[in-house]
N, C-alpha and C positions, 0 to 999 in steps of 0.2 A: 692733646696741643704737640704738635712736633719740637724737637727741641734742634739746634743748630744743626746739625750732623746728620738728622734724618733729613732734613729739606737742602741738603747738599747733594746735588745729583751724583759727585764725583766720589764723596762717599758710598753713596748709594749705590754707585755702580761698579765700586771695587768689592764690598761686600756681596754684591751678586755673583762677580764674578769668583770668589773667593766659595763661596757658598755652593754653586753651578760644580767647582772643584772638588768639593766632597770636605772640607773644613769644617771644622766645627763654630758656626757664630759665635756660639756663647763664650769661647775661647780665644778671642780676639779684641784687640781695639783699632778701631780706624778713624781719624779725626784730623782736622786743620787745627794745627796747633795756636793760632788765630784767626778772626774772621779776615784779617786783611793779606794773609799769606798765600801764596801759589802755588804751595804742595799739599802734600797729604802724610800720615805717618801710619804704619801697619803697625803693631806691635801686638805679639802673643799675650795674653793677660797674666801679669806678674803675677795675680796672686794664686792664680790655679798652675803656676811653674815651682817644681820642687827642685830644680837644680838648672842651673844656667845653661848647662848641656840641651836642655830640653828645648830649654827658650829660645838658643839658638838656631837648634836645628828646625824649631817649627817656623821662625822668620825665613830663613833660608828657603824653606817649603811654601811660604805665603810669596816672597820674591820669585819664585819660579814660576808659580800658577800666574800671578799677574803682568809677566813677560810673557806667558803663551797666551793670556787673553786679552792681549795687545797694550796692556801698559810697558812699552817699548823701554821706559825710562826707572821701573823698578829696580830698586838698586838695594841690596841685602847689604848691611852695617851688624850683621848680627845681632845687637839689643833688639833691632827694629829695620823697618824695610819701609826707605823714605823713598816716594815718589815726587818727584820736582817738575816743575812747570804743568801742574794739571789745570784744565781751563777755570774759570771763574767760575762759581754758582750761576753769576747772572748771563751765561752762556744760554744762546735759544735750545730748548731740547729737543728740536725737529730739524736742525740741524746737522748733515752728513756732509761726509768727504765718500766718494766711490772711486777708487783707483781700480786700474785694467792692468791684472798681472799677466806675463807671458814668459816663457822660458825660451830663449834665442840661443840657438845652440853654433857653433863653429864661425863664432866671428872674431875678429883682432881687437878690437877695441869698443870701449862703450859708446863711441858716437854712430859705432857701425851696428851694434845690437841696438840702439833706440831708432836710427833710420829703420832697422828692420820690423824694430815693432811696429812703427807707426806707418809701413807699408802694407803689412797685414791688418792694421786699424782699419785703415783704408778700404780694404779689400772684401768687397760685400760679399766674397765666398768664404772667407772665416769666419766660423762660430764660435769664437771665442768667449766663453761664458762666466768666467771664473772673477769674481770681484772680489775686493775688501772693501768692506765699509767701514768708518768709522763716525761715533757717533760724536756729538756735541762735548761730552766728558771724558771721552777718549776711549771708549769700549769699541775695538776693533773685533769685526766677524768675517768670515770669508764666505761669501754666497756663490752658488753656482746657480746662474738663471736659465731658464728654459729658454729657446730660442722660438719666436711663434711660426707659423708653420707657414712661410710664404710662397708656396706651390699655389 
């Protein structure tokens, strides 16, 4: 029977991101302090820690990994990694947000950059295909899509 932590998609996503980066899952704790809270805590397992320095070093590494994996709100507080504003476990697992990113050079301000990006988006000859896709629990991946043969 799954525990609450196992059933929580955000906890599972954080554990998967840390595992994919090579962190030893048996050495860390990932949990919601209470079912009603909207944040997660990631902590180096204190039972396997001989020194405070090692615990702090591990939690700093976890925070860096989670930021790289798209958990931009991961905060390193030394003794733990705190991830605020995690989507609730009831969020539909098949909900995604896809955003198109493009680098716009030689512009004077944000409005001009947005106008240029919009013009490129509407240009049928532009084949930008890099997308950032974020799932319902906050995991972010960058995906390069292949354009169909338009000939």
